[in-house]
PAMARVEX-418045 format. One record per residue (C-alpha): x, y, z; residue in three letters; residue number from 1. Coordinates in pm, 1 decimal. Each point is the difference from the previous one (the first is absolute). Example, Ala and Ser with C-alpha at 12.3 -4.5 7.8 and 13.67 -1.06 7.14 Angstrom:
<nugus>
X:1230.0&Y:-450.0&Z:780.0&aa:ALA&i:1;
X:137.0&Y:344.0&Z:-66.0&aa:SER&i:2;
</nugus>
This chain:
<nugus>
X:-1955.3&Y:851.2&Z:-3161.5&aa:UNK&i:1;
X:190.5&Y:239.4&Z:-223.4&aa:UNK&i:2;
X:-119.4&Y:-47.5&Z:-357.9&aa:UNK&i:3;
X:260.9&Y:243.5&Z:-136.5&aa:UNK&i:4;
X:310.5&Y:-215.8&Z:44.4&aa:UNK&i:5;
X:278.9&Y:38.6&Z:-254.2&aa:UNK&i:6;
X:26.5&Y:-260.9&Z:-273.8&aa:UNK&i:7;
X:228.7&Y:97.1&Z:-285.2&aa:UNK&i:8;
X:89.2&Y:-230.8&Z:-290.0&aa:UNK&i:9;
X:229.5&Y:168.7&Z:-253.1&aa:UNK&i:10;
X:158.1&Y:-161.8&Z:-305.0&aa:UNK&i:11;
X:324.7&Y:131.1&Z:-149.8&aa:UNK&i:12;
X:21.6&Y:-163.1&Z:-342.9&aa:UNK&i:13;
X:343.4&Y:147.4&Z:-74.1&aa:UNK&i:14;
X:159.7&Y:-187.1&Z:291.3&aa:UNK&i:15;
X:-245.4&Y:-293.7&Z:9.7&aa:UNK&i:16;
X:-81.4&Y:89.9&Z:359.1&aa:UNK&i:17;
X:-318.9&Y:-0.7&Z:203.6&aa:UNK&i:18;
X:-14.2&Y:216.0&Z:314.6&aa:UNK&i:19;
X:-262.3&Y:-91.6&Z:258.3&aa:UNK&i:20;
X:-75.9&Y:205.5&Z:309.5&aa:UNK&i:21;
X:-265.7&Y:-107.2&Z:245.3&aa:UNK&i:22;
X:-125.3&Y:147.9&Z:324.3&aa:UNK&i:23;
X:-163.3&Y:-226.6&Z:259.1&aa:UNK&i:24;
X:-241.2&Y:75.9&Z:280.4&aa:UNK&i:25;
X:234.7&Y:-160.8&Z:251.9&aa:UNK&i:26;
X:312.8&Y:86.8&Z:192.6&aa:UNK&i:27;
X:345.4&Y:-34.9&Z:-154.3&aa:UNK&i:28;
X:92.9&Y:-284.8&Z:237.6&aa:UNK&i:29;
X:-300.3&Y:-208.2&Z:-102.1&aa:UNK&i:30;
X:47.9&Y:58.9&Z:-373.9&aa:UNK&i:31;
X:372.1&Y:-82.2&Z:26.3&aa:UNK&i:32;
X:-82.0&Y:-321.8&Z:190.6&aa:UNK&i:33;
X:-251.9&Y:-97.7&Z:-269.6&aa:UNK&i:34;
X:277.9&Y:10.8&Z:-260.8&aa:UNK&i:35;
X:285.0&Y:-147.4&Z:207.6&aa:UNK&i:36;
X:-160.3&Y:-273.3&Z:212.4&aa:UNK&i:37;
X:-64.5&Y:-311.4&Z:-213.3&aa:UNK&i:38;
X:-293.9&Y:-116.6&Z:213.9&aa:UNK&i:39;
X:-179.7&Y:328.5&Z:-65.2&aa:UNK&i:40;
X:122.9&Y:42.1&Z:-359.0&aa:UNK&i:41;
X:-140.4&Y:-340.6&Z:-96.0&aa:UNK&i:42;
X:-344.3&Y:108.9&Z:120.8&aa:UNK&i:43;
X:-37.5&Y:270.1&Z:-265.9&aa:UNK&i:44;
X:269.6&Y:-31.4&Z:-271.0&aa:UNK&i:45;
X:-179.0&Y:-236.4&Z:-241.0&aa:UNK&i:46;
X:-298.2&Y:115.3&Z:-202.9&aa:UNK&i:47;
X:-316.2&Y:-176.9&Z:110.2&aa:UNK&i:48;
X:-75.7&Y:-288.8&Z:-22.1&aa:UNK&i:49;
X:372.2&Y:-94.7&Z:-5.3&aa:UNK&i:50;
X:223.5&Y:-33.6&Z:305.3&aa:UNK&i:51;
X:360.8&Y:100.4&Z:59.5&aa:UNK&i:52;
X:207.2&Y:-253.1&Z:198.7&aa:UNK&i:53;
X:346.8&Y:115.8&Z:106.9&aa:UNK&i:54;
X:260.1&Y:-274.9&Z:20.4&aa:UNK&i:55;
X:289.9&Y:229.9&Z:98.0&aa:UNK&i:56;
X:29.2&Y:369.6&Z:79.9&aa:UNK&i:57;
X:299.3&Y:190.3&Z:130.3&aa:UNK&i:58;
X:-83.7&Y:369.7&Z:-14.8&aa:UNK&i:59;
X:340.7&Y:164.2&Z:-24.5&aa:UNK&i:60;
X:217.4&Y:136.1&Z:-280.5&aa:UNK&i:61;
X:131.8&Y:-310.0&Z:-173.7&aa:UNK&i:62;
X:-281.2&Y:-209.2&Z:149.4&aa:UNK&i:63;
X:-287.9&Y:-147.2&Z:-194.2&aa:UNK&i:64;
X:-356.1&Y:-122.8&Z:7.9&aa:UNK&i:65;
X:-92.6&Y:-324.1&Z:-176.5&aa:UNK&i:66;
X:-370.0&Y:-72.0&Z:-20.6&aa:UNK&i:67;
X:-262.5&Y:-194.6&Z:-188.0&aa:UNK&i:68;
X:-321.3&Y:126.7&Z:-147.3&aa:UNK&i:69;
X:-265.7&Y:-265.6&Z:60.6&aa:UNK&i:70;
X:-339.1&Y:-49.4&Z:-163.9&aa:UNK&i:71;
X:-324.3&Y:-37.9&Z:198.8&aa:UNK&i:72;
X:34.1&Y:-376.5&Z:-63.4&aa:UNK&i:73;
X:343.3&Y:16.0&Z:173.2&aa:UNK&i:74;
X:184.6&Y:-57.3&Z:-327.0&aa:UNK&i:75;
X:327.7&Y:178.5&Z:-70.2&aa:UNK&i:76;
X:-42.9&Y:286.6&Z:-244.4&aa:UNK&i:77;
X:354.4&Y:142.1&Z:13.3&aa:UNK&i:78;
X:312.6&Y:34.5&Z:212.6&aa:UNK&i:79;
X:131.4&Y:354.6&Z:42.9&aa:UNK&i:80;
X:326.7&Y:142.8&Z:126.7&aa:UNK&i:81;
X:59.8&Y:348.2&Z:139.4&aa:UNK&i:82;
X:359.9&Y:112.1&Z:68.8&aa:UNK&i:83;
X:9.6&Y:306.0&Z:228.3&aa:UNK&i:84;
X:237.5&Y:265.7&Z:-135.8&aa:UNK&i:85;
X:-62.6&Y:309.0&Z:218.6&aa:UNK&i:86;
X:-183.3&Y:58.2&Z:326.0&aa:UNK&i:87;
X:-70.2&Y:338.7&Z:159.5&aa:UNK&i:88;
X:-184.2&Y:-109.2&Z:316.5&aa:UNK&i:89;
X:-363.7&Y:106.1&Z:15.5&aa:UNK&i:90;
X:43.0&Y:209.4&Z:-315.3&aa:UNK&i:91;
X:67.4&Y:-216.2&Z:-306.6&aa:UNK&i:92;
X:169.9&Y:-310.5&Z:-130.1&aa:UNK&i:93;
X:87.6&Y:-139.6&Z:-339.7&aa:UNK&i:94;
X:40.3&Y:-350.8&Z:-129.0&aa:UNK&i:95;
X:63.7&Y:-201.2&Z:-313.5&aa:UNK&i:96;
X:-299.2&Y:-223.9&Z:-77.6&aa:UNK&i:97;
X:-14.5&Y:-305.7&Z:-226.1&aa:UNK&i:98;
X:-194.8&Y:-317.1&Z:-48.2&aa:UNK&i:99;
X:209.3&Y:-300.1&Z:103.4&aa:UNK&i:100;
X:10.7&Y:-376.3&Z:11.6&aa:UNK&i:101;
X:-44.5&Y:-206.1&Z:317.6&aa:UNK&i:102;
X:378.6&Y:20.9&Z:62.7&aa:UNK&i:103;
X:-0.5&Y:382.4&Z:12.8&aa:UNK&i:104;
X:157.5&Y:38.4&Z:-344.2&aa:UNK&i:105;
X:-141.4&Y:320.7&Z:-152.9&aa:UNK&i:106;
X:-171.0&Y:-3.1&Z:-337.1&aa:UNK&i:107;
X:157.6&Y:314.1&Z:-140.7&aa:UNK&i:108;
X:-23.1&Y:277.8&Z:-99.7&aa:UNK&i:109;
X:-214.7&Y:102.3&Z:303.4&aa:UNK&i:110;
X:-62.2&Y:358.5&Z:109.9&aa:UNK&i:111;
X:107.6&Y:258.2&Z:256.6&aa:UNK&i:112;
X:-265.0&Y:108.2&Z:250.9&aa:UNK&i:113;
</nugus>
């Protein structure tokens, strides 16, 4: 295993922006699938011991993901909404992220990812 994989976390305080770059010891197809397939995304997205449960995901520009973050006791912690704004296949994507209510109404202001 390569222990010298890129992980860059840079903060630009002037623009209130965080830039994250991460290299994985896996092929591009597998990494892309891990971010774009809800069955796989739910397996790793939530910090342990929580669980991510996707209710809806349409990975396309103008599409969205609506998911719940669940506690180990299977209690709802939060609903979250991600609206996909750009997609460059197998390279990058961006989305607007916000907490939401159970009816998919965002709790603004949210953030761009």
